[in-house]
C-alpha positions, 0 to 999 in steps of 0.5 A: 960159694963167691968171693971178692977181691979189693982192687980200689981205695977211694978213702971214702963212701962210694954210692955210684959207679958209672961207665960213660961210652963216648960215641968215639968208641972211649969209655970214662969210668966215673965214681960218686964219692964224699959228694964230688963226681971222680974221673978214673985216668990210668988208676988214679982218681980226680975230682971232675966237679962237685953233686948236690948229694951222694945219691946219684943216677945218670943218663948218656945223651945227646946235646943240641949240636950232637955232641955226647953229654952225660946227663945227672939227677942228684936231688938238686938242678939237673946237670950235664957232664960233658968234660966238667960238671956244670948246671943245664942253662934252661932253653928260651923259647922263641916266639912260636915255642911261647906259644907252643909248646909253652914256657919252660919249667926247667928252672921250677924243677930244683929236684931232680931224683930219678929219670929214664928215657924213650924215644929221646924224651926224657921222663923225669920226677923233679919237682920240688913239693909235688912228689908225684908229677912225672916231668917230661922235655921236648921233642924239638921237630926242627932238630928230629930229636929230644933235648935235655933243657926245655921242659915246657910248663903244660909237660907233665902228669901227676900221678896217684893223685887221690892217696898223694904217693910219691914216685920212687923209680922210673923204667922203660918196659916194653915200650911203656914207661913203668912209675914205681910209686911207693904204694902203687905202680902205673903205666904210661903208655904212648908218646907225643906232643902233649897230654892227648897222647897219652894214657896213664894205667894203674897196674894191678900190683900187690904192693909199690916199691920201697926201693929205687935201688931194687928195680932192674930188668931181669930177663922179660920181667922188672923186679922191684922191692916192696914192704914185704916181698921182692916182685916179678913185674910181667906183660903177657900183652900191651895191655895187660902187666901185672906182678907176682912174688919170687920172695914166697922161700926168703920172707922171713929173712925179708920181713927181720930187715928193717924199713930204712934198710929196704930203702937203701937197697942196691941190686944190679942184673949179671950172669942170670941172677939177680942181686939185691944187697942191704946196709947190713952186708946181708945180700940175696941172690936169685938164680932165674935159671934155678928159681932158687935164692943164695944168701951172703952176709958179707957184701956191704954194697952201695951198688954195683957194676958189671964190667967187661964180664966182671962183676964189681961192688963198692962199700962205705970203707972206700974200696971198690971190689971185684967178685972172683969165683976162684977164690974160695975164702973170706980174707983168708977165713972159711966161707960158711954155707948151708944149702936146704932143699925143699920138703921133698915128699915126692908128691904124695905129701900123705903116703909114707915110702921106704926111702932106700937110697940116694945119689949126691950128684957134684962137681969135682973142682981141678986143684981143690978138695971138696967135703960137705956134711949132710943131714936129712929133716925126716918128716920135718922133725927128725934130724939123721946124718946122712954122711954117716950112711955113705957107702960109696964114694962113685967115680967121676962122670958127665952125664951123656943123657937126661935120664938118670937111670940111663946115664953113662959116667965117663969122666973124672969132672963130676962124681957121685956119692952113694949113701943107703937111707933105709929110712920109713917117712912121708918126706924128708928135706936136706941139708948140706953144710961146709965150714972148711978153707979153699973147699968149693963144692957144686951140687948139681942135684939128687937121686932118691930111690923109694918105694911107695908103701901101702896104705 
């Protein structure tokens, strides 16, 4: 179980928190709230400029003189922040640049919605009316680096032109610019001074992306939210990128969420877990090691931030919250949870078994009591209170080997509860609940002893 602490109050909804790292080793913590960009200084926040909307994306970059610049895409013209916010003055091409690569289109790109960087080049969805247009910036051969103030008029590619799809998000993945549209996903390969150096390929995916805030690099994949599922975009080699759903087990939950709330989803990847949060407070957490989902109902996150090994989120109430894994109440009330195992049929779904005993392997928390209610859904229709069958609270122990039959138990950090089932069934599904204050619980696993019945 995980809960949180309130640590700051901006008094207005906070829609983004961003740490701006400068080349001198300093860090500025910036937040977006109520149409303002705010800077934190010694615990106080002060405005440093206005933004066109509260939906803002940031990219740290270098200016023409190698100065630190924070680029801002806020649905308007491209902006920069150094100590204050200002509109970017488009570069005036010299005579040579007017011939190649051409005139500067930056003044006409008045709707910067999202952007990304690959090898110093900025790729942006910024055209005010052509929502499937990908524009990109100039690499100055004399500077030997990219510039943010020069988007040549010929430097663009229109994506998914056959159905006028709309670009939702841009991410660099395995040296490819991945272009997430509402109904499709595309990969832009290559890099160079003109369009002949690029190759645009449509990726074979079931669905496009409905939420820019849902896209995260998760391990070796990119996760994104579609209308029906959360998908994992993966690549086996340069020429093959595809996607598969990772949310089959929570399909009914996703189905109950409206399209409007899905479009507002926010996410983060933190300590091997993918968090995706919706305006209602529903937050789904996927553990990439366990390949399992956890559901929370009290995290109304407008944005997430991982900073110095701690996870934070902001909300409409103006507070910034800090996750606290050593706190086991929800503002003093119990954190009620229900955990279900998969339907266990021992890979023999049609055979009846005599399920004799089982053991629950759980952590013994120092300084806390742990209790739980345990039920078994036998053959998917009969619910049995298994805690009534508990015969032994085992002594603590930690396992020294991975083979449970030979495990040695010699330390009080881990406990094993023995339960005599004595049930005949084809399958069983385990359900664990707890609704008490300050009772943390960690289940490491179950061991079930059974005998296959003769036909």
